[in-house]
N, C-alpha and C positions, 0 to 999 in steps of 0.2 A: 312547680313542684319544689319551691325553695325550702320548704320544711324538711324534705327528704335529705337534701344536701346538708341542712343544719344538723340533722341527726347524725349523719356520717361524720361531719366535722367534730361535733361535740363528743361522739363516742371515742374519737382518737385523742381527745384532750380532756379526759374525764375529771381532771383535778379541779376544774372550775365548778363542779357540782358538789352539793353536800354528800357525804359518804353514804347516807341511808337512802337518798332518793335520787341519786344521779343516774344518768344513762351510762350503762356499763357494758363490758363485753363478758358474756356469761356462757357457759357451756350447757347444752341441753342435758337433762338428767336421763333422757331416753334417746339414744341415737337413732332409733327407728321412727321417731316422730317426724311429721312433715314440718317444714319451716326452715330448712337449711339454705344457705346462700348458694348462688349458682356455681360457685367454685367448689362446692362440696364441703366447705368448712363447717364445723359444728359450733362455731362461735357467732354470737349475735350482739349487736347493740341492744340495750334494753333498759327498762326500769327495774332496778334490783329490789330485794326485799326491804320492807320497812323495819324500823327498830322501835320496839315498844318503849314508851317513855320519852323518845326523842321525836318520833313522827306520829301523825295520825294514822290509823289503819286505812288501807287503800281498798276502795270498792271499785271493781272493774265491771263495766256494763258492756255487753256485746249486743249492739243493735240500737237503732233509733226509730223503732216503730212505736205503736201506741203504748205497748207495755213498758218498754225501756224508757221512753220519754216521760210517761206518767210517774214512774219510779224516780227518775232523776229530778223531776220537778219538786217532789215532796221530801226527798231524803235530806237529812240535816248535813249541810256541808261543813258545819262546825265539828261534827263527829268523824267524818270521813274525808279523805282525799278521793275525788271522783275522777276516774279515767274511763272515757267512753271510746270504744273501738267500733267503727261502722264504715261501710263503703259509701255512705252518704252523710252529709253534714247537716241534715235537716230532717224534720218529721213531716210526712205527707198526711194531710187531712183527707183520707181516702174517700169518705162519703160524698165529698163535693168535687172529686176529681173529674167526674163525667161532665160537670158544668164548664170546666175550663176547655174542654175539647171543642166547644162550639161558641166560645167567647162570652158566655154569660158571666163567668168569673175570670179574673186574671190569674196567671200561674202563681204569682207571689202571694195571693190570698190563701192558698192551700199549703204553702211551704213555710214551716216554722223553724228558724235557725236554732241549733242546739244551744248556742250561747245565750239566747233569750229564754229558753226553757230552764236552764240551770246556769246562772251567771258565773258560778264558781269556776266552771270549766274555762272561761275566758279570763278570769281575774285572779284566781287563787294560784300561788306559785307552784304548788305540787299537784294540781288537777289539770288534766289534759283531754283534748280530743284528738284521736288519730284516725285519719282517713285511710282505713285499712280493713282487711278481712282477717278474721281469726281462722287459722288453718289447722290448729291442733290445741288440745288442752292436756296439760300434765298435772293431774290433781295431787299426785304425791309431792311434787316440787312446788305446788301452788303457782303455776306459771301458765300463761297462754302464749302461743306462738302465732305471730301475725305477719301479714304481707301487705305492703302498701298498695293502694289502688291506683292504677295508672290508666284506667279506662272509665269514662263517664258517658252514659247514653249511647254506647256503641262506638265512641271515638276514643282511640288509644293514644296516650302520650308517648313521646319518644324515650322518656326516662324508664329505665328498667325497675321492676319492683324491688323494694328493699325489705328484707326480712329481719324482724326484731322480736324480742320477748318482753312480756310485762308480768311481773310478779304481783300476786293479789293476796289480800287477806280475806276478802269476800268476793265471790264471782256470781254475777247474774247473767244467765244466758237468755237473751231476748232477741234471738236472731230471726224470728219470723218464719214464714213458709214461702214456698214458690208456687206459681200457677201450675195446676195439674194439666198435663197434656195427654195422660193415659197411654203414652207410648205411640200416639198417632203420628204417622209419617208426615213431615212438612210443616207441623204447627210452629215450631220455633223459628223456622226459616221464613215463613210467609205471613204469619198472623202477628198482630200487635196485642200485647196484654195491656190491661188498664190498672196498673199498680203503682207506677212512678210518674213523676212530673214529666220526664222525657218521653214516656209512653203517650201522655196526653198531647204533648207538643208534636209528636210524630203523627198522631191521628189527625190533628188540625192541619198540619202541613200536607198530609196525603189527601185529605178531603178537599182542601182548596186547590191543590195541584190538579186533581182529577176534574174538578169543575172547570178549570181553565183549559185543560187539554180537550175536554169534550166539546168545547166551543170553537175549536180550531177547524177551519174549512177542510173538507175532504175526509173527516172522520166518519166512518160508516155508522149507521143507526145501531147495529148490533154492538159495535165497539163503544158507542155512547152509553148504551144500556149497561154494558159490563163495567165501564169506568165509574158510573154513577150508582152502581148497586152496592149498598153498604150492608154487609152481612155480620150479624152478631151471633156468636155461638155461646149459649148458656143463658137460661132463663131465671137466674137468681136475681137478687136485688140489684147488683151492679149492672148486669146485662139489660134488665128491664129499665133501670133509670137512664142508662146511656141511650137506649132505643127511644125513650120518651124525649130526652133532651135533643137528640138528633132529629126526630120528627118535628119538634117545635122549630128548630133551626131551618128546616126545609120549608115549613109553612110560612114563617115570618120573614126569612131573609132570601132563601134561594128563589122562591117564586117571584120575589120582587126584583132581585138584582141579577138573576141569571134566567131571564125570561125565555131565552132561546133553548135552554136545556131543562127547564123546570119539569117537563112531562116525562123525563127519562130517569130522574133520581128516585130511588126507592130504598126502603129499609126492610130487611128480612131478619127475623129472630128465630133461630133454630134451637130447639130444646128437646132432649131425649124423652122427658116425662112431662110433668106439669110445670108451668112457669110459677115462680114464687111458691114452691112446694111447702115451705114452712108456714105459710099464711093460711088463714081460714078460707074454706071453699068459696064463701060468698065474696071475699076480697079478691080471690083469684079470678073469679068470673068478672068482677068489676074491672080488674086490670086488663083482662083479655078484651073486654068491650071497648075500653078507652084507647088501648093501643091500636086496635083495629080501626077505630074511628079516626085516629090520627094518621092512618095510612101505613102502619107497620104490618107486614105480612108475617103471620105466625106459622111456623112449620115444625111438625113433630118428626124428629129423625135423629139418628146417631151418625156422627161424622166418621167415615172410614179412612179417608185420605185427603190431604190438603196439597193442592198443586199451585203453581204460581198465579194462575188466573181463575181457578175454579175449585170448589169443594165437592167431594164425592161422598154421598151418603151411603149407608149400608144397603139400601134397596136399589142402588145403582143410579139414583138421581144425581145429576150434575148441576151445581149452582154456581154460575159465574159471579165474580166479585171484582170490585175495584179497591174496596177497603174491607179488610177482615179483622174483626176485633174478637179476641178469645177471652171468655169470662166464665169458666166452668168450675170455679172453686180452687182450693189450694191443697197442697200436700207437703210432706216433709222435704226440706231442701237437702242437697248432697252433703252439706256440712252436718246437718242433724243426723243423717244416716251414718256418717263416718264416725260419730262419737261412740265410744265403748261404754255407754251408760245403759242401764235397763230402759226398755222402751214400753210405752203404753200401747194399747190397741190402736192401730193405725200408723205406728212407726214414729210417734212423737217421743220426746224425752220424757221418761217417767218421773213423776214427782209424788211426794206424799201430801198429807193434809195441810202442811205448812209451806208447800211449794219448794221443798228441798229435794235434792237428788239424794236419796237415802244411802246410796252405796259409797259416797265420798263426803268429806268434810267441807263446809263453807261454800258449797255450790248450790245455786238456786236456778230454776228455769221458769219463765213466765211467757205468756202470749201464745201465738200460733205454733211455736216450736215445742210446746209442752203439753202434757196430758196426764191425768191421774193414773197411777199404777192400778192394776186389777185388784191388788191386795187392799186398796182403800175402800173398795166397794162403790166408788163413785164413777159415773159415766164420764166419757171424754167430752169436754165442753166444746161448743161450736167455735169455729174460727171467726169470731166477731170482734169488732172494735170495743164494744162495751165489756166483753169478757177480759180482753187484754188490759183495758184501762182499769178495771176493778182489781185485777191481779197486781198491777203496778202500784196502785194506791195501798193495797194491803201489805205488800212486801216492803214498801218504803217505811210504813209504820212499824213493821216487824224489825227491820234493820235499825231504825232509830232506837227502838226498845233494847235491842241487843247491844248497840253502841253505848247507850247510857248505863247499861248493866256491866260494862267492862268487857264485853265479849266480842269487840270489833276485830281484834287481831286474829290471825290464823290459829285454828285449833283451840280457841278460847271460849267457844260458845257451846261446847258439847253437853254441858250439864245445866245449861240455863233453861228456865221454864219459859216456853214460848207463848203461852196463852191460848186464845181461841184459834182454831184452824180456819182456813179460808173457806167461805161458803158463798156460792154464787146464786143470786136471785135474778132471773131474767126480767128486765123492765119492759120488754115488748119489742116489736119490730116495726120499721117504717120504710116506705119506698114511694118515690114519686113516679108518676106515669105520664108526665107532661101535661101541657095545657092547663096549668094551675090545679092539677088534681093529684091526689096522693092517697096512700093507704096507711092506716095506723092500726096495728094489732097489738093489744095490751095483754094478751094471754101469757101465762107463765110457760106453757108448752102447747103442742098441737092438740092434746087431749082435753085440756082444761077449757072451761067456758069463761068468757071475759068480754070486755068492751072492745069493739072494733068500729072504726070510722072510715068514711070515704069522702071524696069530694074536696071542695075548696077549704073547708075547715081543717081537714087532715093535712092538706098542703101547707096551711099556715102553721099548724103544729109541727110539721116536719121541718120547716125552715127555722122556726123559733128554737126547736130543740137543738138542731145542729149549730145554730149561731151561738148558743150558750156553751157548746162543747169546744168551739174554737179556742185555742189556748191563750193567745195574747190579745189584748185590747186593740192593738194595731191591726191585726188581721180581722178581728170582728168588725172594726170600722170599715175596712176595705170590702169585706163581704156584704155588709149592710148597704153600703153605698152602691155597689155593683147591682145588687138585687133591686134596690129602690129605683135606680135610673132605668133598669130594664123594664120594671113593672110600669113606671110612668110612661115610658115610650110606647109600650104595648097598649096601655089604656088610651093614649091619645090616638093611636092608629085605629083601634076598634071603634072609638067614638066619632071618628072622622075629623077630629080637631087637628090631627097631625097635618093634613093637607092644607087646612086653613092657616095654621101657624107658619107652615113653609111659605105659603103665598104672602102672608103679612111680612114675614122676614125678608122675602124677596123685594117687596115694595119698599120696606124700610131701607134696605141696602141700596136700592135704586135712588131713593130720596137722598141718602147720604152722598152717593156718587154725584148726583146733580148739584147738591149744595157745595160739595168740595170743588167741582169743576167751575161753578159760578164764582167761587171765592178766588180761585186761581186766575180766572178771566178778569175779575175786578182789579186784582193786583197787577196784572199785566198791562191793563189800561192806565 
């Protein structure tokens, strides 16, 4: 946490900074706002206001999800100083996160560092990334109040959080959403969500640990069944894809490498209604058939309570588990709920047709944390990556337009013509169900007619589409290589060439050993 100490040191000797863009000690305009130091003082180190004519206007982005990162990728760093505030320093390519849980992909393949998405944050003198959470927004003072992050993946650092402020000319809230638990007891304590890299790491760790524990002598059969029972709650695309990846892992790896316990490991997918409810009925039936064929047990039920070793459904059924993955959709985060901005239906931050928060100046909201106000007459868009990405691209173009027109500074864009409003057109939905099978639904919505595909061709389209959406060429290369090696290895195993190659490799190694030994013997003689 050296950067925290640097902030503290620099705030005490602010004369080394330029007057307009230095870290300063500033008093909050509203003493009731959250963000005060532990001593109760109303003073904070922070980035002070910019000076028109001397500095570029400052764009502050809260969040490093799909929306915020797509915006930062395309916004013109020549027009704005960019400051990003987020509790993580990378973007997670969430559609491929399930693959990292079982080793199909490596974790670094789905994590994109912010400095690679927007190089100005790492190189420009007045652009920054702060590993912190926004705790409050003061729109009258054009200031956000932040608190440094000292916990990552459930591990807390010994350094106390440092509170600071950042003045903005334009603010984009892209803080995302959090997993919905519906107030069910025990979910946060015992279930693992699948939204961050550390979630996937914990799933992999727990899965391998349970496989090892179940092979220990003296473990009862019932305990083996519990340890190796993987329960997934939620039949949306994430839950279905993870179940498919997990069943593939069981068939390919567990049955071969853990032969003593292979008959005890099972996957159960629990869904209150239909799995993949947004897909065409024919695709849902296909998904059900493929998952069942792969060994996934489908259960329709509503979770009533989550206990350390079992899930209780509303009909009283008890489902023991060793690994519990929770994937039931998302809802507004506590931060979103705490903001005193108008809300859209569902509790998201309300925005107009241009993704502005109409009640304040210079503040925009995009991604899962935002939704259209009822006055716009538009429905709330689904919490999908393609929605967030499209909003980020649109808003970056809008902010570039505003900056070029001279409206980048605070309160300078009130009378500017903004052009066409944001319009979202759904490109379709995709989901993999394992065993090189997938679903592609290209309808605009559930009521429309359109093209839908299943099988290997859909799986190829699914992988190709996601590969093109990976942001950096570096990670595209990593993903492609991981997929290629996995596919070739699987093909060799299915064709029977794998055992032949292993035998030939063994013979070759034996020959090398014999030759090396004879050489050593000759030299000795």
